[in-house]
N, C-alpha and C positions, 0 to 999 in steps of 0.2 A: 811242555809248556804250564807254568802254574795258572790257576784261574786269577787269583789276586794276590797281588804283592802289598805288605802295607809298612811303608817306611816309617819307623817310630813304635816304639813298644811302650809307651805312657799309657794311661787310661783310655784314652779315645782308642789307641790304634788295637789293644787288648779287647776292648767291648766290642769294636767292629770285627775284628776277628772271630770271636764267639758269635755274633750274630750271622756272619757268613756259613760258619761250620753247621748253623742250625738247618740251613738248607744244602749241605753237603758239596758246599763250595771248597775249592781247595785253596789253602791260604799260607803264604809265607810271613812272617812279621820279621823285619829286619831293624834291630837295634844298635845305633852306633856305640852306645855305652857296652864294655863289657861285663860290668856288673852293675844290679839295681842300686839305684842311688839311695842315701839315707838321708837325704835333704827333704825336710817336711815342709813343702810348700804348699799344701793343701791340708786342713785338719778335718775334713768331714764331709758329707753329702746333705744336699738340700731334699726337699720333700720328693720331686720330681724324678731326681735320679733313684731315691730309695725305692719309687714306686716302678721305675724299670728295673730292679733287682728283684723286686717281688714278683712283676709279671715274667721273669724269667725262671723263678724258682730257686732262685739262691740267696733270697734276703738274709735266711738266717745265719748264715756263715759270717755276714757283715754283721748282724746284730750282736753275734755271740762276742765278738772282739770290741764292738764300739760302745760309746755311752749316747744315751738319747738326752737332747737339749731342747729347751722351747724353742718354736718356732720364730719368734719374735727378737727384736733387739738387734738385727743385723744391719739395718739401712743405716749406714754412716754412723753405727754405735750407739745410735738413739735408744735409748733403755726402755722400750716399750713392750708390754705382753703382747702375746699373739692374738690377733681377734678370734672370737668364738666361731666354732663349727666353721673351719677352713675346708675348703671343697677336696679333700683328701682323707685317706683312712691312715696315713702317716704325717699327723701334723707337728713333726719335729724335724730338728736336724740331727744326724748322726755323727757324733764325734769319732773320727778314725784317722790316724795319721796316713799321710799318702802313701809312705813305702807298704804299709800294711794293705790299704786298698789295693794297690799294683800286684802284691804277691797274691791275693785271692783273686783278681781278674784274670792273671796269668796261668794260674791252676786251673781256673774255669776254663780257657781258652784252650789251654793243652788237652783237658778232659775231652774235650769236643773234636780233637783231632787237628788244631793249628798247629804249624811248626813255627817256635821261635828261635832265631839264629841273634845271638849277642856278639859285640865286637866286630859289627859288619855295618859300613856307611855307603849308602848309595852315593856315588859321585856324579853320575850322569844318565841321561835319558834319552831315549829314541823312542818314537811311535808311529805308526803307521795304522790303515784301516783294520789291519789284521791283530795289533798287539802292542805292546809296549816292552822293550829293552832296557833293564836298569844296569849301569854300569857300576860295578863296587869298587872300593878301594883297593882291593888286592889284585884287580886287573881283569876280575871275571865278569861274565855277564849273564843275567837272568832274563827269561823271557817271561810274560804273564799276559792275560787277557785285558787286564786292568791295574792300573796301582793308586794308592791313596797315601798321599803324603799327610803323615800324623806327626811331623817331625819338628814340632815346637815354633816358637816365635821366629827363629831364625831359621826356617824351614830351606834346608838345600832343596827339597822339591819345587818350592813356589819360586825361586830365586832360578832353578834351571828353567821351569818353563816359562820366565819373562813376565810374571804376573805381578802387576803393581801392588803396593801395599801403603796406600795412603793413611794420614792420620796427623796425629800429633806427637812431638817427640816429649821425652820424658821432662818435666820441669823439677822434680824433687826426686831423692832417691832415698832409701831406706835398707838400713842393715838386718839381717835375719841371722840366728844363729840357735844351736842347741848346746848347753853347757850346763857344767854343776856351779853352784854358790854356796860360800860360807854362811851367808847372812841368813838369819831366821826367817822361816816362811812369813811369820808375822809381819817382818820387818819389808820383806818384798811386797806383800799385799798390801800395806799400808800406804807405802812410798809409790806403789805403781798407781793406786787408787786416787792419789793427791796429784799426782803427774797428770793423768788422764782427765783431770778436770780441765785441762787447757789443751794439752798435746796429746791428740787421740791416736797418734803414729806410734806411741810409745806403748809397750806392753810387756809383761814377764809372766809366764805361765807353767804350772809345774806338768811335766811330762811323764813323770815316774821314774823310780830309781833315784831321787834327790836331784834330779835334772830338770832344766828349764827351758823352754822356747823363748828366746828374747828377739822383741823388735825394738829397733831405736832408729829415730833420723839420722840421717847423714847429713855432713855438713855443707856438700854440693853435690854436683855431678862427677862421677869417674868416667874417664875417658872408655873404658871396655868394662861393662858389668858381668861379662863373662868370667872375669878376674876377681875372685873371691875377697872382702876385706880381709885384713890381718888381725890377728886377736888384739894386738896392742892398738889398732885402729877401733875397735870393737869397744875394748876397755875406756880409752879415751872419751869416745860418744856417750859412754855411759856416764861418765864422770861431767861431762859437758851439760847433758840433759835432766840428770838425777841427782847430782853432787857426790856421787858414790858408784863405786862399779860393783857393788855388792860381793865383794870377792870372788868373783865368777873365776872359773878355770877349767881345765880339762876340756876345750871345747870339741864336740863330735865332729860338727860342720859348721861353717861359716857362708853367708850367702848375701848378693845385694837385688834390690829389685826397684825400677823406677814405675813412674805413673803413666807412661805413654800409651796411647790408643790407637790401634791401627786393625785395619781390615781389608782382607783381599779382595780386591775389583772382583773376581770370578773365582768360584769355588770348583770349576770345571775347566779343562782344556784338552779336548777330545776325551782319550781313555784314563786321563788322569784326574785325580780329585783331589781337594783340601779337605782337611778335618781338623777340629780342636786348634789349638795355640799357632798351626800352620796358617789358619783362617783367620784369626782374630786373637790380638792380644790387648790387653787392659789390666788397671790396678786390680789387685787383689781385694778391694773394698767389697765385702758382701759375699765373699767366698764363692764366687760364682764360676771361677775359670774351668776347673775341673769337670762341673756338674756341666756346665756348656759343652765341652769336648764331649762327653757322654751322650748328650741327648743329640749331638751331632751325629755320633756314631750308630746310633737305633735308628736314626731316620734315613741316613744312607744304607745302611746293612742290608735290609730287605730289598729294596730297590736295584741295589748292585747285584745281588743274589739273582733277583729275577732276570736282570739281562744275560747274567752268566747262563741261567737255566733256560733261557730261550724264550719266556714268557712275559717279558717286559713290554707293556704298552708304549705306544709313542709318548713321548714327553716325559715318561716317568722319572728318568735320570735326571732330566734338568729341572725337575720339581725339587729335587735335594736345594739347590741353591735358591729356587722360588722362595721355599718356605724358611730354610736356615739363615740366609742372609739377612732379613729383616730381623730375626730374634736378636743376633748377635749385634746388628747395630742398635737395638734398643737395652741391650747389657753395656754397651760402652757407654751409651748415654747415661745410664744409672749410675755407671762408677765414675765418669766426669762429674756427675752431680754429688755423689757421696765424697769425691776429694775436695770439691769446693765448699762442701758442708763440714769438711775438718780442717780447713785452713784456718790460720790464727789472726789474720786480719780484721779489725773491728765489722767491715761489711759482713763478711763470713759468718762472724759469730752472730750477727742479728739475724742473718737468714735462717742459720742452724736453730735459733731459738724460735722462729716463726715456724719452721718445718715442725719442731717438737711440739708446739700447741695445736698445729694443724692434725698431728698424729692423734689427739686426743678422739677426733672423729672416728668413729668404728670405720665408715668407708675409706676414708685416706689409709688408716693404718692397713686395712686387709688388702687394698690396691698394692701399697708397697711391700708387703710381704709375698702378696702372690707374685709379684714381679721378680724377687729376689729367689723364690723357690721355684718359679718357672711353672706353677700351675694354674696361672691366668692365660698361657699361650692360647692363640687360635692361629691356626694358619687358614689363609684365605683358599677354600676349597671353592668358592663360587656361590651360588642362592642355595639356601637350603634351611631346615630348622635350626634354631639356637645350637644345638649341640655341635652341627657340623663343623668339623675343623680343630673341635675341641679333643682333649683326651678326657677319657672317661676315669673316674677315681675307680679303685676297688670297692665293689658292692656286693649284697647278696645274690645269688641267682640259684633260683631251684633249690635245692639243697646243698649247695657249696658256694663259692665266690666267684668273682668274675675272672679275676688275675688267675685263678687255677686253670683257665681255659687259654692264656696265653704264653705258656710255658714254652711250645714248640716255635713259636714266632711266625704263624701262621695268621691270616686272616681270619676273622670271627663273625659270622651272623648272628647275633644274639636275637632270637626272634619271640616275641611273647605271643604271637597270633596262631603258630602252628601251620600257618597256610602259604609260608614261602619256602622257597628251595635254592639251594647252590648248585644244582645239579650242572654239569659242564665245569664247575671252578673247583670241585671236592678236592681236588690235588692239591689246591693253594688256600681253599679256605674251608674253615670247619662251623658247621651249621648246630647251634645250641639251642633249642626248644625249650624255653623256662621261663618262669613268672621273677619278676624283681621288684620288689617294692620300692625301690629307690628310682627307677626308670620310668619315665612319662611316656616316652614313645612308643609306639606300636613294635619296631624292631629298629637295630641299628647294625650298622655294617662297620666293624672295625678293622681297621689296618693292622700289620704287624707290631707298629710302634704304640697302637692302643689309641689313636686318635680316629674320630669318628668320620667316615667318609660319606655314609648315608644315613638317613634315618627318615622313617614313614612306614606305609604298609602297601604302597604299589608297586606291584610285580615290574612294570616297565621301566619305572625310576631304579630298582635295586638292579635289575638286569645292566641297565646303563652304567650304574656304578662299579660294578663287578668287571665290566668290559674294560671301564677307563681306568681302574687300578690294579686290575690282576689280568687283564689280557682277553683274548679271545678264549671262548669256551673250547675245551678239548673235547 
């Protein structure tokens, strides 16, 4: 029997596989598509996802292939610079097409020992107190201790579990594709800039080799968004919106998406969990989807590993939904708000002008940037000092930096006093005695996802936190 089956080999599934393998949990990733997709649904990663890559020691791989962009200007496309001194050592967005991101994440998962099988779809599930059985499209069955559905917005796993997926259906639809164009780059840029003065759902951007990523509003809603638009349909929409098709030709891929928002009522059913788009879908405004899924995976990974390894305290697995469901609900709300701000009716334009003026205030701009980049997230972990529930940014510690000590995905006691101990939990938690000029608390206990579980100097409080998050001492 395999420890964990992951249905879906996108970013969330691949990050989850790596997180589990850090704890030597047996992982099998089942991806229904036979080959990696070329469709570029996401163009990069925000600050919190970049922090996660740094925490695990693999950020340089992504930086080598990506492009850094300022952190501002992502809320409804309102062009504001990022606020000064964001609470992160990585105050930028990393431009990187999703196929490259997925390739790097798959390489990492494989290096750590995860098995990835392509062209295999989960079609059925059975579970009891001892495990889960996945039924596959070829009629075979595979048993596991746990299963996680990371299989997208139309999740088969979610549907098999009968978990409700309430929300709002799409009201508008957008066409997306990658293609070449005969028009000069200057013409493309000028026309795009003019159209985007009013139509913010339109855009043409270079992706290299003379090719462009093109986004254009559709005339209505299609009956089935899994069916891509035809190239003739795409050209017709360019003519309708821009007055020209820019001589587009040689499409590499074409797709469409809506603005529906839905969230699973439950992220867990017994031994089966949901993560990424299987748990929540929303418009791509702000570029948050891929990032939200990666952050789900990092929250769930160490908790699921703890259950497999036998040291998970009571309630640890349930804390996954308790922490991540509210975060996704807020993302759904901010994408709804952004879609309203990008609408064309006079009322929406008036509200957009108002929000644009409000963003001149540093605190408003900071709040919106932090919400998009997920660096303002604070989990409700109960009473405690201000840092409890928040993640810590990378900072100097001793003669190094904090994130260098999180590569293994273990807990960490950062102790400025030198008087505390993790005796009894040393197989799960590292102890670093070091000074940090950026840390006010005497000591902090970090979970493997980088969030602060406890802060202070009292030994009974530390022992309680260690037991509450890392189980009974050995």
